[in-house]
Residue, then its C-alpha position, 0 to 999 in steps of 0.5 A: m486501803s484496799a477495796a475489801v478493807e473499805y467495804a469492811v469499815d463501811a459495813a461496820e459503821r452501818d452495823p445496827v448493833e454497833r450503832l446502838r452501842a455508840l448511841c447508848d452510854t458506854g457499856s450500858l446496851r443490853d438485852v439485844v435482839a437482832v432479826d432480819g433487818l433490825a436490831a433492838g435492845r435497852g440501854t441508858l442515854d445520859g443516864v436515862a433508861a430507854r428502849v432503842f432500835a436500829t434498822d440494818p441498812r446492810v440487809q435489803g437497804g434496811a427495808l422494813g419486814s414483818a419480823g423487824c416491825a414486830l420487834v419494834v412494836a414489842g419494844y414499844e409495848s415494853a417501853l409503855a409499860a415501864g414509862e421509858p423513852v424510845v429512840g430509833i435509828w433509821q436508814s431504810g428504804g421503807a416497806r420490804l418489796r419481797e413481803g408485799a402487803r404483809s410489810l405494809d401491814a407490819i409498818g402500819r402496826v408500827f405506826r399505831v403503837m407509835t401513835r398510842a405512845s405519843g405524849r405518853i413517853p418521849q420518842v426520838s428519832v435519829v436518821l443516818g441515811p436514806s429513809a423512804g416511805g414508811a421509814a420517813y413517816g416513822p420518824a415524823l410521828t416521833d417527838v424529835v427528829v435528829l438528822g445525821p449528815d447523810a440523812r435523806v428523808f422522802v416519801t419517794g426517791p429520785d428514781v420514782v419521782r423522775s419516772v412519774t413526774g419527769e422531774d430531775v431531782d437528786a436525793l440531797s435536794l429532795g430530802g437532805p438535811q438542809v431541805h428539812a431543816r429550813q423548808s419542810g420543818v421535818a427536822h428539829v436538829t441537824s448534825p455534822t457527824v453521826g457522833a454529834a447526832f447521837e450526842r444530841a439525841r442523848e441530851i434531848t432524851a434526858l431533857l424530855a424524860d428526866r424532867r426533875r433531875r437535880g444537880p449543882v447549877l454552876r453558872g455565872e449570873v448574867d443580867p438578860g436585860a443587858l443583852l438587849p440594845s438600848n434603842v428599843r427600835r433596834a432588832y436583836d437576837v433573843r437566843p442569848v437572852v434564852d441562854a442567860l436564863l438557863d443553867a446552861p446553853a439551850v438545845e434549840l430545835a428547828p433553828g432554821w425553820a421559821p426562825n422568827v420564833v425560837t423553840a428550845l429545851g434546857r434546864i432552870d435550877g435543874r428542872s427541864v423547861g421548854v422555851l418559846a421566844n419571839n426573835p426580833l432579829r427575824l421578821g421583827g419577831c412577827l408571828t407567821a403561819a409557819s412559826s405558828d405551827k412550829a410553836a404550836r407543836f412545841v407547846r403540845t410536845c412540852d404539855a404532853l410530856g410534862v415539861p414546863l414552859v417559859v415564854l419570852v414575848d417581844v412581838p409586834g403582831y402577826l406579819p401582814g400581807g396577802a402571802q400570809e393570808l394565802d399560807g393559812v395564817v388564820r388556820r395555822g395561827a389558831k393552832l397556837l391559840h388552841a395549844f396554849a389554851c388546852a395546856e395543863v403544864p406550868r407556863v410562865t410568860v415574860v413580856t420583855r418589850k412589847a406584846y401587840g394584838g392577837a400575837y399578844i394573846a397567842m403568846n401564852s397570855a393571862s387570858l389563855g391560862s398562863t401560870r403567871v405573867f411577868a413584864w420588864p419595866g417599860a414593856v407595852v401591852d396593847v392592841m397595836s403600837p401607840v403610834a399606829a393606834v393614834r393614826v387610826l384613832n386621831r386621823r381627823e386631828l392629824a390630817g391637817l398636819e404635815g412634816a415635823a408638826r405631825a410627827e410631834a403631834e403623833s409622838a405626844l398622842a402616842a405617849r398619852h395613849s400608851e399611858t392609858t391603854g398600854g401602860l404596865a400599871e394599867a395591865v397589872a391593875d387589870g390582871f393582864v400582868d401579874e408582876i413587873v420584874e427587873p430583868a436581872e430578877t427574871r430567873a429567880a422569878i421563874v424559878r419561884t413560880l415553877a416551884a410553886a406550880g409543881d407538876g402538870r401534864g396535858r393529855p397524851g397525843n402529840i400530833p405532828l402539826 
């Protein structure tokens, strides 16, 4: 293939109209308007009507000018009036240098309309190439960020970083998909191909915008309890349990960042739900500063957009240690408490094994206003584990014992403590748990609860926590 032909193919792949056509359902793109550096239009994504736009990397590297920004603002205003989601495709160097401060003002107007739309309509961003400055903050203001394989997201590029700080860094290590998927938390989804990024964007948009879609639910019944190891001390991956409760496998968001909690979208009995779950496979399922940020943002997203929440709890507490305290676990943990306490969307909690301490409260407890709290037989709700508790409460009694005698005494005291303070009968009697359900009956209980709860939606405004 000649160099000229290669350039033509590359240009076609970066054509914003062609990108929008590939993003939307086949044949649905219409009302396309193209200005200097940007294209916008209307289409459907997985059957959902949406407003779409794409920067044009062929024109000044996709830099955002006043005309293109005005087109984005107009699209948002129309989307707000119609109650439709907005999906943007980004590949842009940021503000257009040739326009000076005019381009900065124009980008600021885009940020303002995005913030006005926050929590009112779903906003999804797909980043396909280098996106800097205003084109980095734009996606970060939206609800879900999908990165393609060539995405590079940063405030300032490698050349500027090198000239100002002397740091020698390339675009991939500065703002590549893995950086934002595992370390910064900017990316919710990374995709191996552009086509896969578009497919995921369509799926997520439909889950957030078409919350009451009904259709045949074809699934084989799976007992989620059978997916847990028989030894309660063994760690396990909670994601198969999540999938077992849904109509189809979940769309997990930010799987690589703070993986000790799972945040995912899916459907139960045809209705969109958000699932938040502790994952014992990572850090024993403990909550941390980062996972509190991740979970709180997810709760706020679902609440603002009217997506009911299902919370699976198996948490030994917050991860102890100086590193967590210095990382702001108190401040960041409070975000999760605040998110749940303010939430108005229906939200169901299922305690599968244990719920201890402040983490028990933070994971959508009855005290924070959960719609209903279920627990599997054998689950424990307490301030801390029974053994840890008796070591504090009975330290004098245990002080003179050693070896097997101490272990035997601890076991007996822990069993007695669990019956009196952490037993399910006591939790049900006190109203901390509404109902004990068998694992195989959990999905039906969730469906029943959500149907009775009806719809709910919190106040708009999904600040990027």
